[in-house]
C-alpha positions as CSV (number, residue, x, y, z in Angstrom):
1,M,-12.8,-1.0,-19.0
2,E,-10.2,-3.6,-19.9
3,V,-8.8,-5.9,-17.2
4,Q,-5.4,-7.5,-17.8
5,T,-3.6,-10.1,-15.7
6,V,0.0,-9.0,-15.3
7,G,3.2,-10.3,-13.8
8,L,5.8,-8.2,-12.1
9,R,9.4,-9.1,-11.3
10,S,11.1,-8.0,-8.1
11,D,14.4,-9.4,-6.8
12,G,13.9,-12.4,-9.0
13,L,10.4,-13.1,-7.7
14,E,7.2,-13.3,-9.7
15,L,4.4,-11.1,-8.4
16,A,0.8,-11.5,-9.5
17,G,-1.2,-8.4,-10.5
18,E,-4.2,-7.0,-12.4
19,L,-4.3,-3.9,-14.5
20,Y,-7.6,-2.0,-14.9
21,I,-7.6,0.2,-18.0
22,P,-10.2,2.9,-18.7
23,H,-11.8,3.2,-22.1
24,G,-10.2,5.7,-24.4
25,N,-6.9,6.3,-26.1
26,K,-5.5,9.3,-24.1
27,A,-3.0,9.1,-21.3
28,V,-4.7,9.1,-17.9
29,P,-3.6,9.4,-14.3
30,A,-2.3,6.2,-12.9
31,L,-2.9,4.6,-9.5
32,C,-1.2,1.8,-7.6
33,I,-3.2,0.2,-4.8
34,C,-1.2,-1.4,-2.0
35,H,-2.8,-4.0,0.2
36,G,-2.0,-4.5,3.9
37,I,-0.2,-7.3,5.8
38,P,-2.4,-10.3,5.6
39,A,-4.1,-11.3,8.9
40,V,-5.7,-14.6,7.6
41,P,-4.8,-17.2,5.0
42,H,-5.3,-16.2,1.3
43,D,-8.8,-16.6,0.1
44,P,-9.0,-16.6,-3.8
45,K,-12.7,-15.8,-3.5
46,D,-12.0,-12.5,-1.8
47,R,-12.1,-9.9,-4.7
48,G,-12.3,-6.9,-2.5
49,Y,-9.3,-5.1,-3.9
50,A,-10.5,-6.0,-7.4
51,A,-13.8,-4.2,-6.7
52,L,-11.9,-1.3,-5.4
53,A,-9.7,-1.1,-8.5
54,R,-12.8,-1.2,-10.7
55,G,-14.2,1.8,-8.9
56,F,-11.1,3.9,-9.4
57,C,-10.9,2.7,-13.0
58,D,-14.5,3.7,-13.6
59,A,-13.6,7.2,-12.4
60,G,-10.8,7.4,-15.0
61,F,-7.7,6.1,-13.3
62,L,-5.4,3.5,-14.8
63,T,-5.3,1.2,-11.8
64,L,-2.9,-1.5,-10.7
65,I,-3.4,-4.0,-7.9
66,F,-0.8,-6.6,-7.1
67,N,0.2,-9.0,-4.4
68,F,3.4,-8.2,-2.5
69,R,5.8,-11.0,-2.0
70,G,4.5,-13.7,0.3
71,A,0.8,-12.7,-0.3
72,G,-1.8,-14.2,-2.6
73,K,-0.4,-15.7,-5.7
74,S,2.9,-14.0,-5.6
75,Q,6.2,-15.8,-4.8
76,G,8.4,-15.3,-1.8
77,N,8.0,-14.6,1.9
78,L,6.6,-11.6,3.8
79,D,9.5,-9.1,4.2
80,L,8.6,-5.5,4.6
81,L,11.8,-4.1,3.1
82,G,11.3,-6.5,0.2
83,W,7.7,-5.0,-0.1
84,S,9.3,-1.7,-0.8
85,H,11.3,-3.3,-3.6
86,D,8.1,-4.8,-4.9
87,L,6.3,-1.4,-4.9
88,Q,9.3,0.0,-6.8
89,A,8.8,-2.7,-9.5
90,A,5.1,-1.8,-9.7
91,I,5.9,1.9,-10.2
92,E,8.4,1.0,-12.9
93,F,5.7,-1.1,-14.6
94,L,3.1,1.7,-14.5
95,S,5.6,4.3,-15.6
96,A,6.4,2.3,-18.7
97,L,2.7,2.1,-19.9
98,E,1.7,4.4,-22.7
99,Q,-1.7,4.8,-21.2
100,A,-0.2,6.3,-18.0
101,D,0.3,10.0,-17.5
102,T,3.6,9.7,-15.7
103,N,3.2,13.1,-14.2
104,R,0.1,11.9,-12.4
105,L,1.1,8.6,-10.6
106,S,-0.5,8.1,-7.2
107,L,-0.3,5.5,-4.5
108,L,-3.2,4.3,-2.3
109,G,-2.1,2.1,0.6
110,F,-3.8,0.3,3.4
111,S,-2.2,-0.4,6.8
112,G,1.2,-2.1,6.1
113,G,0.8,-1.3,2.4
114,A,0.3,2.4,3.4
115,A,3.5,2.3,5.3
116,V,5.3,0.9,2.3
117,A,3.7,3.6,0.1
118,I,4.9,6.4,2.3
119,H,8.4,4.9,2.5
120,R,8.6,4.4,-1.3
121,A,7.2,7.9,-2.1
122,A,9.8,9.5,0.1
123,L,12.5,7.9,-2.1
124,D,10.8,8.3,-5.6
125,S,9.9,11.7,-6.9
126,R,7.8,10.1,-9.7
127,I,5.1,9.6,-7.1
128,S,2.8,12.6,-7.3
129,A,0.4,12.0,-4.5
130,V,-0.1,9.5,-1.6
131,A,-3.3,8.4,0.2
132,A,-2.6,6.3,3.3
133,C,-5.4,4.5,5.0
134,A,-5.1,3.1,8.6
135,C,-1.4,3.6,8.4
136,P,0.9,2.7,11.3
137,A,3.4,5.4,12.3
138,D,5.8,2.6,13.3
139,F,5.7,-1.2,14.0
140,G,6.4,-1.0,17.7
141,S,4.8,-4.4,18.4
142,L,7.8,-5.9,16.5
143,A,10.3,-4.2,18.7
144,N,12.1,-7.2,20.1
145,E,13.2,-10.7,18.9
146,E,10.8,-12.5,21.2
147,T,7.8,-10.7,19.8
148,G,9.2,-11.1,16.3
149,A,9.6,-14.8,16.6
150,G,5.9,-15.1,17.6
151,C,5.0,-13.0,14.6
152,I,7.0,-15.1,12.3
153,Q,5.2,-18.2,13.5
154,H,1.9,-16.5,13.0
155,F,2.9,-15.6,9.4
156,R,3.9,-19.2,8.8
157,N,0.6,-20.4,10.0
158,I,-1.3,-18.2,7.6
159,G,1.0,-18.9,4.7
160,V,2.8,-15.7,4.0
161,I,6.1,-17.0,5.2
162,R,6.5,-20.2,3.3
163,D,10.1,-21.3,3.3
164,S,11.4,-23.1,6.4
165,D,14.8,-21.3,6.3
166,F,13.2,-17.8,6.1
167,P,14.1,-15.4,7.5
168,P,17.8,-16.2,7.7
169,S,18.0,-13.7,10.6
170,I,15.2,-12.6,12.8
171,E,17.1,-9.4,13.6
172,M,17.5,-8.5,10.0
173,W,13.9,-9.3,9.3
174,L,12.8,-7.0,12.1
175,S,15.1,-4.3,11.0
176,G,13.0,-4.1,7.8
177,F,10.0,-3.1,9.7
178,Q,12.0,-0.4,11.4
179,A,13.4,0.9,8.1
180,V,10.0,1.1,6.5
181,S,8.3,2.8,9.5
182,P,6.6,5.9,8.0
183,I,7.4,8.1,10.9
184,H,11.0,8.3,9.6
185,S,10.0,9.3,6.1
186,V,6.6,11.0,6.0
187,D,8.1,14.5,6.1
188,K,9.9,13.8,2.8
189,I,6.8,13.5,0.7
190,S,6.3,17.2,0.6
191,P,5.8,19.2,-1.6
192,R,3.6,16.4,-3.0
193,P,0.2,16.0,-1.4
194,L,-0.5,13.5,1.4
195,L,-3.9,12.3,2.6
196,L,-4.1,10.3,5.9
197,V,-7.4,8.5,6.5
198,H,-8.1,6.7,9.8
199,G,-11.1,5.3,11.6
200,D,-11.6,6.5,15.2
201,A,-12.6,2.9,16.1
202,D,-9.6,1.2,14.5
203,E,-8.9,-1.9,16.5
204,V,-5.5,-2.7,15.0
205,V,-3.7,0.6,14.4
206,T,-4.9,3.2,17.0
207,L,-5.8,6.7,16.0
208,E,-2.7,8.0,17.7
209,H,-0.6,6.7,14.8
210,A,-2.5,9.0,12.4
211,H,-2.0,12.1,14.6
212,R,1.8,11.3,14.9
213,L,2.1,11.0,11.2
214,Y,0.1,14.2,10.5
215,Q,2.2,16.1,13.0
216,K,5.5,14.9,11.4
217,A,4.3,15.4,7.8
218,R,4.8,18.7,6.0
219,E,2.3,20.6,3.8
220,P,0.3,19.9,1.8
221,K,-1.3,17.4,4.1
222,E,-4.8,16.4,5.2
223,L,-6.1,14.1,8.0
224,L,-9.5,12.6,7.6
225,I,-11.0,10.8,10.6
226,I,-13.9,8.5,9.8
227,P,-16.3,8.3,12.9
228,G,-17.0,4.7,13.9
229,A,-14.8,3.2,11.2
230,K,-12.5,0.2,12.1
231,H,-9.3,-0.9,10.4
232,K,-10.6,-2.2,7.1
233,L,-11.2,1.2,5.5
234,R,-11.5,-0.2,2.0
235,L,-14.9,-1.5,3.2
236,E,-15.9,2.0,4.3
237,E,-17.9,3.8,1.6
238,Q,-17.3,7.2,3.1
239,A,-13.6,6.7,3.3
240,M,-13.2,5.4,-0.3
241,A,-15.4,8.2,-1.7
242,A,-13.3,10.7,0.1
243,V,-10.0,9.2,-1.3
244,L,-11.5,9.2,-4.8
245,N,-12.6,12.8,-4.6
246,W,-9.2,13.8,-3.1
247,L,-7.3,12.1,-6.0
248,K,-9.6,13.6,-8.6
249,A,-9.1,17.1,-7.3
250,R,-5.4,16.7,-7.6
251,H,-5.3,14.7,-10.8
252,P,-8.4,15.6,-12.9
253,V,-9.4,12.9,-15.4
């Protein structure tokens, strides 16, 4: 495969990404992988998503990973509605590549990134399939300004909110989490296929969230529960093998 360092532009911000290109000269299905909300400071030695991208590329998918605003090497501050804009920029980037079969453009999201993937897919008919891992149905823990202020301080501490004057309004920042909550939009993905994957030992997003999303979603939909799996499903071989097989069945390479 070929690996390229790429830069995306979203709302005037530079976002860092990597593109994994399978061998060959035919158009292939494209996949954008969306990371979750960081829980710890950025570690440049952590190449977990890169390893994941290599696996999907090896299977024949033109695969893009990138850092949402505020995360990793990307500019900006954590803002979930802004993350939706970032994912739109990533979709535009993939759609413009000659190697991409634009009729087969899937999203794979984890936790907060899965929420953004569902929100974006509901708005963009170019998305052909969505796999959402450990996805919250909503962000209830950010329901009030007091809780939100504590979250903002935490995000400052780990370096994903970087500017002292951000956010200009806690209320507006919190409203972004409400707007992106997948429970409001998951039913709009149909008739495109949706896969929900969740661990029954998830210590961050309880299994109840997956059941709520599955109930609200319309066909075609699948819910896969991984026994004993916790929140970081990208580290669960069974979960990632199931996602790959699901994508290959819908978008043969």
